[in-house]
C-alpha positions as CSV (number, residue, x, y, z in Angstrom):
1,M,11.0,-8.6,-12.7
2,K,10.2,-9.5,-9.3
3,H,10.7,-6.9,-6.5
4,W,11.1,-7.4,-2.7
5,Q,9.0,-4.3,-2.3
6,D,6.1,-6.1,-3.5
7,T,6.6,-8.6,-0.9
8,T,6.7,-5.9,1.9
9,N,3.8,-4.2,0.4
10,A,1.8,-7.5,0.6
11,V,2.5,-8.2,4.0
12,V,1.7,-4.3,4.9
13,G,-1.7,-4.8,3.1
14,G,-2.4,-7.6,5.3
15,W,-1.5,-5.3,8.4
16,L,-4.0,-2.6,7.0
17,I,-6.8,-5.4,7.0
18,V,-6.5,-5.9,10.8
19,A,-5.2,-2.6,12.2
20,P,-8.6,-1.1,13.0
21,L,-9.1,-4.0,15.2
22,A,-5.4,-4.1,16.5
23,L,-5.4,-0.2,16.7
24,G,-8.7,0.0,18.1
25,F,-10.5,2.5,15.6
26,Q,-13.1,0.2,14.5
27,S,-15.7,2.4,15.8
28,D,-14.5,4.9,13.5
29,L,-16.6,3.4,10.2
30,V,-14.9,5.7,7.7
31,A,-11.3,5.2,8.7
32,M,-12.0,1.4,9.5
33,A,-13.2,1.2,5.7
34,N,-10.8,2.7,3.9
35,T,-8.3,1.1,6.0
36,A,-9.6,-2.3,5.3
37,I,-10.1,-1.6,1.7
38,V,-6.8,-0.1,0.8
39,G,-5.4,-3.1,2.2
40,L,-7.1,-5.3,0.2
41,L,-6.8,-3.8,-2.7
42,L,-2.9,-3.4,-1.9
43,L,-2.6,-7.0,-1.0
44,A,-4.2,-8.0,-4.1
45,A,-1.9,-5.7,-6.3
46,A,1.2,-6.9,-4.4
47,L,0.4,-10.3,-5.1
48,G,-0.2,-10.2,-8.6
49,A,3.0,-8.3,-9.2
50,I,4.9,-10.7,-7.1
51,F,3.3,-13.8,-9.0
52,V,2.9,-11.9,-12.6
53,P,4.7,-9.0,-12.5
54,R,3.7,-6.1,-14.7
55,P,4.4,-2.2,-14.1
56,W,0.9,-1.4,-13.7
57,E,0.9,-3.3,-10.3
58,D,3.5,-0.9,-9.1
59,W,1.6,1.9,-10.4
60,T,-1.1,0.7,-8.2
61,E,0.2,0.2,-5.2
62,T,1.9,4.0,-5.9
63,A,-1.5,5.3,-6.4
64,L,-2.8,3.3,-3.3
65,G,0.0,4.6,-1.0
66,L,-0.7,8.1,-2.2
67,W,-4.4,7.5,-1.6
68,L,-3.7,6.0,2.4
69,A,-1.4,9.3,2.9
70,V,-4.2,12.0,2.2
71,S,-6.9,9.9,2.9
72,P,-7.3,11.2,6.8
73,W,-7.8,14.5,5.4
74,V,-9.8,14.0,2.4
75,L,-12.6,11.7,4.6
76,G,-11.7,13.6,8.0
77,F,-10.5,10.4,10.4
78,Q,-11.0,11.7,14.1
79,P,-9.1,8.8,15.9
80,Q,-5.2,10.0,15.7
81,L,-4.2,6.6,15.5
82,A,-6.0,6.1,12.2
83,R,-4.3,9.3,11.0
84,V,-0.9,8.2,12.0
85,N,-1.3,4.7,10.7
86,A,-2.7,6.2,7.6
87,V,0.1,8.5,7.1
88,V,3.1,6.5,8.1
89,I,1.6,3.1,6.1
90,G,0.9,5.3,2.9
91,L,4.4,7.2,2.6
92,A,6.1,3.5,3.0
93,V,4.0,2.1,0.6
94,L,4.7,5.2,-1.6
95,T,8.1,4.8,-1.3
96,L,8.4,1.1,-1.9
97,A,6.2,1.3,-5.1
98,L,8.2,4.2,-6.5
99,W,11.5,2.6,-5.8
100,A,10.1,-0.6,-7.6
101,L,9.0,1.3,-10.5
102,Q,12.6,2.6,-10.9
103,D,13.6,-1.3,-12.0
104,W,10.9,-0.9,-15.1
105,G,12.2,2.2,-16.4
106,A,16.0,1.7,-15.9
107,G,15.8,-2.0,-17.0
108,A,13.9,-1.9,-20.2
109,G,14.1,-5.4,-20.9
110,E,16.5,-6.7,-18.3
111,K,15.5,-9.1,-15.9
112,T,16.8,-8.8,-12.5
113,A,15.6,-9.7,-9.2
114,H,16.0,-7.1,-6.4
């Protein structure tokens, strides 16, 4: 099952990789590293889901979105822009991944493109 949500999450993963430089929070090493690493992992999971769709890839995207949304509090990000970016993007990734996962449960063997 291929989902448009995975393509969107791949683009978002690319954004996360460049976000520290684009938003100017590269001086906060923790925020920068977390954002870039999550971006790389999200990009890899989303590309995997695009080319060889499996439910575990959407579960991985779900976990990454959840982590990204809570990471500012767990890791103590200082830059306001880094926190806002992580929460907003994390919730978007989480929503898209859970949306895609609905098809895996409801489709039970059906092959549909969304």
